[in-house]
C-alpha beads as a LAMMPS data file, in Angstrom:
LAMMPS data file: protein, C-alpha beads

233 atoms
232 bonds

1 atom types
1 bond types

-500.0 500.0 xlo xhi
-500.0 500.0 ylo yhi
-500.0 500.0 zlo zhi

Masses

1 110.0

Atoms # bond

1 1 1 -428.750 -189.580 -390.199
2 1 1 -426.817 -192.834 -390.604
3 1 1 -424.588 -192.049 -387.623
4 1 1 -427.594 -191.078 -385.527
5 1 1 -429.384 -194.300 -386.307
6 1 1 -426.226 -196.320 -385.591
7 1 1 -426.148 -194.685 -382.158
8 1 1 -429.807 -195.562 -381.732
9 1 1 -429.091 -199.232 -382.310
10 1 1 -426.130 -199.286 -379.944
11 1 1 -427.917 -197.468 -377.139
12 1 1 -431.618 -198.180 -377.381
13 1 1 -432.204 -201.605 -378.932
14 1 1 -432.372 -204.931 -377.170
15 1 1 -431.493 -208.197 -379.002
16 1 1 -433.873 -211.068 -379.496
17 1 1 -433.068 -214.665 -380.176
18 1 1 -435.898 -215.414 -382.580
19 1 1 -434.725 -216.001 -386.146
20 1 1 -436.721 -214.074 -388.701
21 1 1 -436.835 -216.785 -391.344
22 1 1 -437.894 -215.068 -394.525
23 1 1 -435.165 -213.191 -396.399
24 1 1 -436.241 -209.695 -397.389
25 1 1 -433.880 -207.765 -399.617
26 1 1 -435.886 -204.559 -399.192
27 1 1 -435.422 -204.596 -395.430
28 1 1 -431.725 -205.360 -395.830
29 1 1 -431.313 -202.390 -398.164
30 1 1 -433.113 -200.037 -395.750
31 1 1 -431.007 -201.340 -392.889
32 1 1 -427.738 -200.712 -394.722
33 1 1 -428.862 -197.228 -395.750
34 1 1 -429.276 -196.301 -392.083
35 1 1 -426.552 -198.436 -390.498
36 1 1 -423.370 -198.627 -392.594
37 1 1 -421.674 -201.228 -390.378
38 1 1 -423.095 -204.559 -389.250
39 1 1 -423.037 -204.640 -385.462
40 1 1 -423.835 -207.548 -383.183
41 1 1 -425.788 -206.114 -380.290
42 1 1 -425.249 -207.685 -376.885
43 1 1 -427.063 -206.090 -373.945
44 1 1 -429.339 -208.655 -372.342
45 1 1 -432.989 -208.720 -373.353
46 1 1 -435.031 -211.084 -375.479
47 1 1 -438.128 -211.030 -377.648
48 1 1 -440.061 -214.246 -378.111
49 1 1 -442.968 -214.727 -380.526
50 1 1 -446.051 -216.513 -379.183
51 1 1 -446.212 -220.313 -379.503
52 1 1 -447.094 -221.757 -382.917
53 1 1 -450.222 -223.221 -381.335
54 1 1 -451.664 -219.681 -381.066
55 1 1 -453.937 -218.797 -383.978
56 1 1 -453.432 -215.325 -385.466
57 1 1 -450.649 -212.882 -384.614
58 1 1 -449.937 -210.377 -381.820
59 1 1 -449.278 -207.345 -384.051
60 1 1 -451.212 -204.244 -385.029
61 1 1 -452.918 -204.774 -388.404
62 1 1 -450.121 -206.783 -390.045
63 1 1 -447.364 -209.200 -389.097
64 1 1 -445.108 -207.753 -391.810
65 1 1 -442.512 -205.059 -391.201
66 1 1 -443.473 -201.709 -392.721
67 1 1 -441.104 -198.906 -393.683
68 1 1 -441.933 -196.357 -391.008
69 1 1 -440.727 -193.402 -388.967
70 1 1 -439.804 -193.326 -385.281
71 1 1 -438.799 -190.590 -382.832
72 1 1 -436.503 -191.671 -379.999
73 1 1 -435.339 -189.225 -377.321
74 1 1 -436.331 -186.342 -379.592
75 1 1 -434.469 -187.617 -382.673
76 1 1 -436.503 -188.763 -385.687
77 1 1 -435.366 -191.653 -387.888
78 1 1 -437.067 -192.253 -391.228
79 1 1 -437.394 -195.346 -393.412
80 1 1 -437.008 -197.728 -390.486
81 1 1 -438.736 -201.151 -390.683
82 1 1 -441.124 -201.396 -387.736
83 1 1 -443.642 -203.770 -386.208
84 1 1 -445.928 -202.970 -383.266
85 1 1 -446.732 -205.897 -380.972
86 1 1 -450.008 -204.877 -379.285
87 1 1 -450.107 -208.078 -377.215
88 1 1 -446.977 -207.042 -375.294
89 1 1 -447.082 -203.303 -376.142
90 1 1 -443.640 -203.415 -377.762
91 1 1 -442.066 -201.877 -380.869
92 1 1 -439.728 -203.991 -383.005
93 1 1 -437.347 -203.431 -385.880
94 1 1 -435.397 -205.875 -388.068
95 1 1 -431.730 -206.903 -388.125
96 1 1 -431.272 -208.596 -391.522
97 1 1 -427.725 -209.874 -391.071
98 1 1 -428.741 -212.323 -388.347
99 1 1 -432.387 -212.476 -389.511
100 1 1 -433.597 -211.226 -386.137
101 1 1 -436.449 -209.177 -384.781
102 1 1 -434.991 -206.558 -382.437
103 1 1 -436.845 -205.021 -379.524
104 1 1 -436.732 -201.220 -379.196
105 1 1 -436.757 -200.036 -375.604
106 1 1 -440.192 -198.521 -375.070
107 1 1 -438.954 -196.060 -372.463
108 1 1 -436.886 -194.355 -375.181
109 1 1 -439.724 -194.050 -377.731
110 1 1 -441.506 -190.707 -378.113
111 1 1 -443.689 -191.631 -381.074
112 1 1 -443.717 -193.605 -384.313
113 1 1 -445.699 -193.642 -387.538
114 1 1 -446.371 -197.033 -389.091
115 1 1 -446.066 -196.781 -392.864
116 1 1 -449.263 -198.629 -393.729
117 1 1 -451.385 -197.735 -396.765
118 1 1 -452.927 -195.152 -394.438
119 1 1 -450.138 -194.190 -391.966
120 1 1 -451.021 -194.533 -388.289
121 1 1 -449.364 -192.400 -385.599
122 1 1 -448.646 -193.715 -382.107
123 1 1 -447.391 -191.750 -379.112
124 1 1 -446.150 -192.766 -375.691
125 1 1 -448.261 -191.501 -372.800
126 1 1 -446.278 -191.272 -369.588
127 1 1 -449.066 -191.326 -367.024
128 1 1 -452.363 -193.236 -367.026
129 1 1 -452.080 -195.103 -363.748
130 1 1 -455.799 -195.842 -363.337
131 1 1 -455.872 -197.852 -366.550
132 1 1 -455.000 -201.513 -366.007
133 1 1 -453.756 -202.093 -369.561
134 1 1 -451.430 -199.094 -369.819
135 1 1 -448.413 -201.358 -370.441
136 1 1 -445.577 -199.346 -371.969
137 1 1 -447.950 -196.451 -372.612
138 1 1 -448.267 -196.635 -376.409
139 1 1 -451.519 -195.235 -377.833
140 1 1 -452.742 -194.350 -381.296
141 1 1 -453.093 -190.586 -381.713
142 1 1 -456.477 -190.473 -383.465
143 1 1 -457.230 -186.742 -383.078
144 1 1 -454.581 -184.185 -382.129
145 1 1 -455.082 -180.706 -380.694
146 1 1 -455.512 -178.999 -377.329
147 1 1 -457.279 -182.218 -376.474
148 1 1 -456.479 -185.566 -378.091
149 1 1 -458.495 -188.666 -378.850
150 1 1 -456.370 -191.738 -378.131
151 1 1 -456.939 -195.417 -378.861
152 1 1 -455.307 -198.228 -376.932
153 1 1 -455.031 -201.195 -379.264
154 1 1 -454.412 -204.457 -377.458
155 1 1 -454.711 -208.163 -378.019
156 1 1 -455.497 -210.933 -375.607
157 1 1 -455.731 -214.687 -376.003
158 1 1 -458.418 -217.220 -375.238
159 1 1 -458.543 -220.993 -375.385
160 1 1 -459.929 -222.650 -378.489
161 1 1 -463.016 -224.764 -377.892
162 1 1 -462.404 -226.938 -380.931
163 1 1 -459.747 -229.641 -380.805
164 1 1 -457.125 -228.975 -383.490
165 1 1 -453.643 -227.633 -384.185
166 1 1 -454.374 -224.405 -382.287
167 1 1 -454.828 -224.303 -378.518
168 1 1 -455.417 -220.531 -378.252
169 1 1 -456.421 -217.624 -380.462
170 1 1 -455.793 -213.885 -380.443
171 1 1 -458.618 -211.372 -380.287
172 1 1 -458.351 -207.582 -380.391
173 1 1 -459.787 -204.924 -378.091
174 1 1 -459.848 -201.134 -378.446
175 1 1 -460.199 -198.721 -375.520
176 1 1 -460.837 -195.008 -376.100
177 1 1 -459.409 -192.022 -374.220
178 1 1 -459.559 -188.254 -374.168
179 1 1 -456.396 -186.457 -373.116
180 1 1 -456.258 -182.757 -372.304
181 1 1 -453.835 -180.568 -370.347
182 1 1 -453.763 -181.900 -366.813
183 1 1 -455.626 -185.142 -367.323
184 1 1 -456.670 -188.225 -369.276
185 1 1 -459.748 -190.441 -368.976
186 1 1 -460.939 -193.688 -370.485
187 1 1 -464.293 -192.891 -372.063
188 1 1 -467.207 -195.238 -371.425
189 1 1 -470.137 -192.835 -371.868
190 1 1 -470.908 -189.630 -373.737
191 1 1 -471.910 -187.895 -370.487
192 1 1 -468.487 -188.621 -369.041
193 1 1 -466.738 -187.221 -372.126
194 1 1 -468.881 -184.062 -372.266
195 1 1 -468.299 -183.313 -368.582
196 1 1 -464.559 -183.972 -368.808
197 1 1 -464.252 -181.463 -371.669
198 1 1 -466.526 -178.944 -369.912
199 1 1 -468.877 -178.682 -372.898
200 1 1 -472.471 -177.445 -372.802
201 1 1 -474.834 -180.450 -373.098
202 1 1 -477.529 -178.538 -374.990
203 1 1 -474.988 -177.156 -377.460
204 1 1 -473.522 -180.609 -378.024
205 1 1 -476.984 -182.058 -378.671
206 1 1 -477.818 -179.290 -381.132
207 1 1 -474.521 -179.543 -382.995
208 1 1 -474.617 -183.356 -383.235
209 1 1 -477.999 -183.424 -385.008
210 1 1 -476.554 -182.265 -388.334
211 1 1 -474.002 -185.051 -388.829
212 1 1 -476.341 -187.503 -387.003
213 1 1 -473.652 -188.654 -384.603
214 1 1 -474.455 -191.234 -381.943
215 1 1 -472.092 -192.459 -379.240
216 1 1 -473.398 -196.013 -379.213
217 1 1 -473.049 -196.638 -382.960
218 1 1 -469.868 -194.628 -383.615
219 1 1 -467.868 -193.982 -380.460
220 1 1 -464.741 -192.751 -382.257
221 1 1 -466.680 -190.417 -384.548
222 1 1 -468.593 -188.998 -381.592
223 1 1 -465.444 -188.471 -379.507
224 1 1 -463.705 -186.815 -382.453
225 1 1 -466.704 -184.493 -382.758
226 1 1 -466.612 -183.583 -379.043
227 1 1 -462.875 -182.945 -379.074
228 1 1 -463.196 -180.784 -382.208
229 1 1 -465.709 -178.600 -380.346
230 1 1 -463.311 -178.310 -377.401
231 1 1 -460.331 -177.553 -379.636
232 1 1 -462.194 -174.702 -381.355
233 1 1 -462.758 -172.890 -378.061

Bonds

1 1 1 2
2 1 2 3
3 1 3 4
4 1 4 5
5 1 5 6
6 1 6 7
7 1 7 8
8 1 8 9
9 1 9 10
10 1 10 11
11 1 11 12
12 1 12 13
13 1 13 14
14 1 14 15
15 1 15 16
16 1 16 17
17 1 17 18
18 1 18 19
19 1 19 20
20 1 20 21
21 1 21 22
22 1 22 23
23 1 23 24
24 1 24 25
25 1 25 26
26 1 26 27
27 1 27 28
28 1 28 29
29 1 29 30
30 1 30 31
31 1 31 32
32 1 32 33
33 1 33 34
34 1 34 35
35 1 35 36
36 1 36 37
37 1 37 38
38 1 38 39
39 1 39 40
40 1 40 41
41 1 41 42
42 1 42 43
43 1 43 44
44 1 44 45
45 1 45 46
46 1 46 47
47 1 47 48
48 1 48 49
49 1 49 50
50 1 50 51
51 1 51 52
52 1 52 53
53 1 53 54
54 1 54 55
55 1 55 56
56 1 56 57
57 1 57 58
58 1 58 59
59 1 59 60
60 1 60 61
61 1 61 62
62 1 62 63
63 1 63 64
64 1 64 65
65 1 65 66
66 1 66 67
67 1 67 68
68 1 68 69
69 1 69 70
70 1 70 71
71 1 71 72
72 1 72 73
73 1 73 74
74 1 74 75
75 1 75 76
76 1 76 77
77 1 77 78
78 1 78 79
79 1 79 80
80 1 80 81
81 1 81 82
82 1 82 83
83 1 83 84
84 1 84 85
85 1 85 86
86 1 86 87
87 1 87 88
88 1 88 89
89 1 89 90
90 1 90 91
91 1 91 92
92 1 92 93
93 1 93 94
94 1 94 95
95 1 95 96
96 1 96 97
97 1 97 98
98 1 98 99
99 1 99 100
100 1 100 101
101 1 101 102
102 1 102 103
103 1 103 104
104 1 104 105
105 1 105 106
106 1 106 107
107 1 107 108
108 1 108 109
109 1 109 110
110 1 110 111
111 1 111 112
112 1 112 113
113 1 113 114
114 1 114 115
115 1 115 116
116 1 116 117
117 1 117 118
118 1 118 119
119 1 119 120
120 1 120 121
121 1 121 122
122 1 122 123
123 1 123 124
124 1 124 125
125 1 125 126
126 1 126 127
127 1 127 128
128 1 128 129
129 1 129 130
130 1 130 131
131 1 131 132
132 1 132 133
133 1 133 134
134 1 134 135
135 1 135 136
136 1 136 137
137 1 137 138
138 1 138 139
139 1 139 140
140 1 140 141
141 1 141 142
142 1 142 143
143 1 143 144
144 1 144 145
145 1 145 146
146 1 146 147
147 1 147 148
148 1 148 149
149 1 149 150
150 1 150 151
151 1 151 152
152 1 152 153
153 1 153 154
154 1 154 155
155 1 155 156
156 1 156 157
157 1 157 158
158 1 158 159
159 1 159 160
160 1 160 161
161 1 161 162
162 1 162 163
163 1 163 164
164 1 164 165
165 1 165 166
166 1 166 167
167 1 167 168
168 1 168 169
169 1 169 170
170 1 170 171
171 1 171 172
172 1 172 173
173 1 173 174
174 1 174 175
175 1 175 176
176 1 176 177
177 1 177 178
178 1 178 179
179 1 179 180
180 1 180 181
181 1 181 182
182 1 182 183
183 1 183 184
184 1 184 185
185 1 185 186
186 1 186 187
187 1 187 188
188 1 188 189
189 1 189 190
190 1 190 191
191 1 191 192
192 1 192 193
193 1 193 194
194 1 194 195
195 1 195 196
196 1 196 197
197 1 197 198
198 1 198 199
199 1 199 200
200 1 200 201
201 1 201 202
202 1 202 203
203 1 203 204
204 1 204 205
205 1 205 206
206 1 206 207
207 1 207 208
208 1 208 209
209 1 209 210
210 1 210 211
211 1 211 212
212 1 212 213
213 1 213 214
214 1 214 215
215 1 215 216
216 1 216 217
217 1 217 218
218 1 218 219
219 1 219 220
220 1 220 221
221 1 221 222
222 1 222 223
223 1 223 224
224 1 224 225
225 1 225 226
226 1 226 227
227 1 227 228
228 1 228 229
229 1 229 230
230 1 230 231
231 1 231 232
232 1 232 233
């Protein structure tokens, strides 16, 4: 595994110039377990954090690296420190020798699982050309089966109205998708989702009465319910 991960760093990671200021012995230990030799990576790509005048952070859930798992070109690497930047749709790891955040090439990523208190799985979707915020194609895999429920987590910025140390602030948006063999759609209505999955409207209405599911109040719960009906067929 160590040799595989060393190859991963040489072939698939891009350097960044930002110094990661806080020393973290745990990350250093994990790094040395996977990569026995310190290697300066030079290949021409940079990661830059947002300006300090931006309030908040651009990452999914936390700005701290979490011990996680990532699959690259079909090979899975465990106990890798990862961060997911949902502002730029990029996955990062940590190089403790030079105190650097390192950008992982998104086109090499198959999936990764962030090791949060409740682990979250992300996959890379290759085609979703109608969606303007597809970016590098990284989506949370919320429900998996014949059909999947996917979430696109993203952050944008807006100007601060108040005069102060911050000029802009981050805010988060979630878009919801259903993916099945041969297609993927962004879901904006329950009718659209039901028709895309080819479900019977009367059956859906009857089955949804028990758990009292409503699209407007719980979109994710409702989509998970619809996809579970489809996956049982």
